[in-house]
C-alpha positions in Angstrom: -85.4 34.0 140.0 -85.5 37.1 138.1 -82.7 38.9 136.2 -81.9 42.2 134.8 -80.6 42.7 131.4 -76.7 42.9 131.2 -74.0 41.8 129.0 -70.5 41.1 130.2 -67.7 43.3 129.0 -65.8 40.6 127.0 -65.9 37.2 125.8 -66.4 34.6 128.5 -63.6 32.3 129.4 -63.3 28.7 128.6 -65.7 26.1 130.2 -64.3 24.1 133.2 -63.5 20.5 132.9 -64.4 17.7 135.5 -64.0 19.1 139.1 -63.2 17.4 142.2 -66.0 16.9 144.9 -66.9 20.1 146.8 -64.3 20.9 149.6 -65.3 22.7 152.8 -65.6 26.5 152.5 -63.1 27.0 155.2 -60.9 24.8 157.5 -60.4 25.8 161.1 -57.8 24.6 163.4 -58.1 24.4 167.2 -55.3 24.6 169.7 -55.6 22.8 173.0 -53.7 24.0 176.2 -51.8 21.3 178.2 -53.3 20.1 181.6 -52.8 22.2 184.5 -49.8 21.5 186.7 -50.2 19.9 190.1 -50.3 22.4 193.0 -48.6 21.9 196.4 -51.0 20.7 199.0 -49.8 23.5 201.3 -50.4 26.2 198.9 -53.3 28.6 200.1 -56.3 29.0 198.0 -58.2 26.7 195.7 -56.0 27.2 192.4 -52.3 26.5 192.3 -50.0 29.0 190.3 -49.1 26.5 187.5 -52.8 25.6 187.1 -53.8 29.3 186.9 -51.1 30.0 184.3 -52.2 27.1 182.2 -55.7 28.2 182.4 -54.9 31.8 181.5 -52.9 30.5 178.6 -55.8 28.3 177.5 -58.2 31.2 177.6 -55.7 33.3 175.5 -55.6 30.6 172.9 -59.3 30.2 172.9 -59.6 34.0 172.3 -56.9 33.8 169.5 -58.6 30.9 167.9 -62.1 32.7 167.8 -60.6 35.8 166.3 -58.8 33.8 163.8 -61.8 31.8 162.8 -63.8 35.1 162.2 -61.0 36.6 160.2 -60.7 33.4 158.1 -64.4 33.6 157.4 -64.1 37.3 156.4 -61.1 36.5 154.2 -63.0 33.5 152.6 -65.9 35.8 151.7 -63.7 38.5 150.3 -61.4 36.3 148.4 -64.0 33.7 147.2 -63.1 31.9 143.9 -65.4 30.3 141.4 -66.1 26.6 141.5 -66.6 26.6 137.7 -66.3 29.0 134.7 -69.2 28.8 132.0 -68.5 29.3 128.4 -71.5 31.3 127.3 -72.2 34.2 124.7 -74.0 36.1 127.5 -74.9 35.9 131.3 -78.6 35.8 131.9 -80.2 33.6 134.4 -79.9 30.9 137.0 -82.4 28.3 138.6 -82.1 25.7 141.1 -84.5 22.6 140.7 -86.9 22.5 143.7 -86.8 18.9 143.8 -83.1 18.4 143.6 -80.7 21.3 144.7 -77.8 19.7 143.0 -79.5 20.3 139.6 -79.0 23.8 138.4 -79.9 25.5 135.1 -78.1 28.5 133.6 -79.6 30.6 130.6 -77.8 32.6 128.0 -78.2 33.7 124.4 -77.5 30.2 123.3 -80.1 28.4 125.4 -79.6 26.4 128.6 -76.7 24.7 130.2 -77.1 22.2 133.1 -75.2 21.1 136.2 -76.1 17.9 138.1 -73.4 18.4 140.8 -74.3 21.6 142.5 -72.6 23.8 140.0 -69.1 22.2 139.7 -69.4 20.7 136.2 -71.8 21.7 133.4 -73.1 20.3 130.1 -75.4 21.4 127.3 -79.0 21.6 128.4 -82.2 20.6 126.4 -83.1 24.1 125.1 -80.8 25.4 122.2 -80.6 28.8 120.4 -83.1 30.5 122.6 -82.3 33.7 124.6 -83.1 32.6 128.1 -83.0 35.9 129.9 -85.2 34.5 132.8 -86.0 31.1 134.4 -88.8 30.4 136.7 -90.3 27.5 138.8 -92.6 27.1 141.7 -91.8 24.8 144.5 -95.6 24.0 144.3 -95.2 22.5 140.8 -91.5 21.8 140.3 -92.1 19.8 136.9 -93.3 23.0 135.2 -90.5 25.4 134.1 -90.7 28.7 132.3 -88.1 30.4 130.0 -88.6 34.0 128.9 -86.5 36.3 126.9 -86.0 38.1 123.6 -88.8 36.6 121.5 -88.9 33.7 123.8 -91.7 32.5 125.9 -91.6 28.6 126.5 -92.9 26.3 129.1 -91.8 22.9 129.9 -94.4 20.5 131.6 -91.7 17.8 132.4 -88.9 19.5 134.4 -87.1 20.8 131.3 -86.9 17.6 129.2 -89.1 19.2 126.4 -90.3 22.8 125.7 -93.2 24.4 123.8 -94.4 27.9 123.2 -96.9 29.5 125.7 -100.2 30.5 124.0 -100.7 33.9 125.3 -102.2 37.5 124.6 -99.3 39.6 125.6 -98.6 42.6 123.3 -95.1 41.2 122.7 -92.6 38.6 123.6 -89.5 40.7 124.2 -89.5 39.8 127.9 -86.8 41.4 129.9 -88.2 40.3 133.4 -90.2 37.4 134.5 -91.2 35.9 137.9 -93.4 33.2 139.2 -95.4 33.2 142.4 -93.8 30.4 144.7 -97.2 29.7 146.4 -99.5 29.9 143.3 -97.8 28.5 140.3 -100.4 30.0 137.9 -99.6 33.5 138.9 -96.8 35.0 136.7 -95.2 38.3 136.1 -93.5 39.7 133.0 -91.9 42.9 131.9 -92.7 43.5 128.1 -90.3 45.9 126.4 -92.2 49.0 125.4 -95.5 47.9 127.0 -94.7 47.5 130.7 -95.3 45.1 133.6 -98.1 42.4 133.2 -99.6 39.7 135.4 -101.4 36.4 134.6 -103.5 34.2 136.9 -103.9 31.3 134.6 -100.3 30.0 133.9 -99.6 32.6 131.1 -102.6 32.4 128.7 -104.3 35.7 129.8 -102.5 38.8 130.9 -103.5 42.2 132.3 -101.2 45.1 132.8 -100.3 45.9 136.4 -102.6 48.8 137.7 -99.4 50.8 138.4 -96.1 50.3 136.8 -93.0 49.9 139.0 -90.9 53.2 138.9 -88.2 53.2 136.4 -88.5 49.8 134.9 -89.7 50.7 131.5 -87.3 48.4 129.5 -84.8 46.8 131.8 -85.2 45.5 135.4 -85.7 42.5 137.5 -88.9 41.0 139.1 -88.9 38.6 142.2 -92.0 37.6 144.5 -92.4 35.7 147.6 -96.2 35.4 147.2 -97.1 38.1 149.5 -95.1 40.9 148.0 -93.6 41.7 144.4 -90.4 43.4 144.3 -89.1 45.2 141.2 -85.5 46.6 140.7 -84.6 49.1 138.0 -82.4 52.2 137.8 -84.3 54.0 140.7 -83.8 51.1 143.1 -85.9 48.3 144.5 -89.6 48.9 144.9 -92.1 46.6 146.9 -95.8 46.1 146.0 -98.3 44.3 148.2 -101.6 44.9 146.6 -101.5 43.2 143.3 -99.6 46.1 141.6 -101.7 49.0 142.6 -99.0 50.8 144.7 -95.3 50.8 144.9 -92.9 51.9 147.7 -89.2 51.9 147.8 -87.5 49.8 150.3 -86.4 51.6 153.5 -82.8 51.1 152.5 -81.2 50.3 149.1 -78.2 48.0 148.3 -75.3 50.2 147.2 -74.1 50.5 143.5 -77.3 49.6 141.8 -79.3 46.2 141.6 -78.5 43.8 138.6 -80.3 40.7 139.8 -82.8 39.7 142.5 -83.6 36.3 144.4 -86.0 35.5 147.2 -85.9 32.3 149.1 -89.3 30.7 149.1 -88.7 29.1 152.5 -87.7 32.5 154.0 -89.9 35.3 152.6 -88.3 38.2 154.7 -85.0 37.4 153.0 -83.8 39.2 149.7 -80.6 38.7 147.9 -79.5 41.4 145.4 -76.7 41.1 143.0 -74.8 44.4 142.5 -71.7 45.5 140.3 -69.5 44.8 143.3 -70.8 41.6 144.8 -73.8 40.1 146.6 -75.9 41.8 149.2 -78.6 40.5 151.7 -81.5 41.6 153.6 -83.2 39.5 156.2 -85.8 42.2 157.2 -87.6 42.9 153.9 -85.2 45.5 152.8 -84.7 47.6 156.0 -81.1 46.8 156.2 -78.5 45.2 153.9 -75.4 43.3 154.5 -72.5 43.0 151.8 -71.6 39.4 151.3 -69.0 39.2 148.5 -67.6 37.7 146.4 -65.6 41.2 146.4 -65.7 43.1 143.1 -67.7 40.6 141.2 -70.6 41.8 139.1 -73.5 39.6 140.0 -75.3 39.1 136.5 -77.3 35.9 137.4 -78.5 34.9 140.8 -80.5 32.0 142.4 -81.4 30.5 145.8 -82.3 27.0 146.2 -86.2 26.8 146.9 -85.5 23.9 149.6 -82.6 25.7 151.2 -82.5 29.2 151.9 -78.9 29.2 152.6 -77.8 27.6 149.3 -76.9 30.7 147.0 -75.4 30.5 143.5 -74.4 33.4 141.2 -72.6 33.8 138.0 -70.2 36.9 137.5 -69.5 38.9 134.5 -66.8 36.6 133.3 -68.8 33.4 133.6 -67.4 32.5 137.0 -69.8 30.3 139.1 -69.9 31.0 142.8 -71.8 29.1 145.6 -72.5 29.5 149.2 -74.2 26.9 151.5 -74.4 29.3 154.6 -76.3 32.3 153.1 -73.3 34.0 151.7 -71.1 33.9 155.0 -68.5 31.8 153.2 -68.1 30.6 149.7 -67.4 27.0 148.5 -64.0 26.4 147.0 -63.3 24.2 144.0 
């Protein structure tokens, strides 16, 4: 997961207490038509009038039910509510454990918070007092986690139980964006404030600047990769690179309103999720077209997709609200 630097407009609301188990995102009701009446044996044709009326009524009810179901799904996306509210001094980053989609890490100025039940309840994590602007993990090496941020570059070799500084040759550790190749755990990308974007092929020890810098990403931005392509989001939009940083091309279409966060499901490389000031957007064709998903009018400051399930999406809004979808953003889980 990659995250652009943003600070919410005011203090976050209080943390949530214990929550009930997840409820279904939407409940649908189905109406059944009564059995057709018995026609007279002397009535011509194969269908008696009472039976025809009953079938027409049933078809009408079926059409109404289909329309109502679609409308309910649209209303659920537009009116989605948070499943929890995080108490944090800032909203930075999210990560879903590749080995356990119920385990989620959230990063802020204060360090890490952790959920073990899919985002419904949260507790203090193992890292305190570190500005966790970005979190990264590869499905190929789920025990190795990275945290990067303001003067922070740490690695955990045991799934986040313990942390140590990464020995590196970067020109600085004010890292405002960070990404890890999901297919090659040793390939990393980092945006160093004042120095540009760099890449490492050895797990973070030795770094080289990218041959060409992503347009408009001098100090703030977001990075994400599916292994074949590297994506960079900044003020000028989202750009894609497929030749190890040598050339950058803007996506054919851009999400409206600017991009604040990016996420790519490792199990669905052609799919991109982009967090904007007005909600979540999604592309399933590499950025050729975009679909607005909601939640409506929620600035998406932090965003993550479960590595094991491309349809499980989590985000954190400007006020600390945690939102979750289990169907790729079509509907949102309720608390």
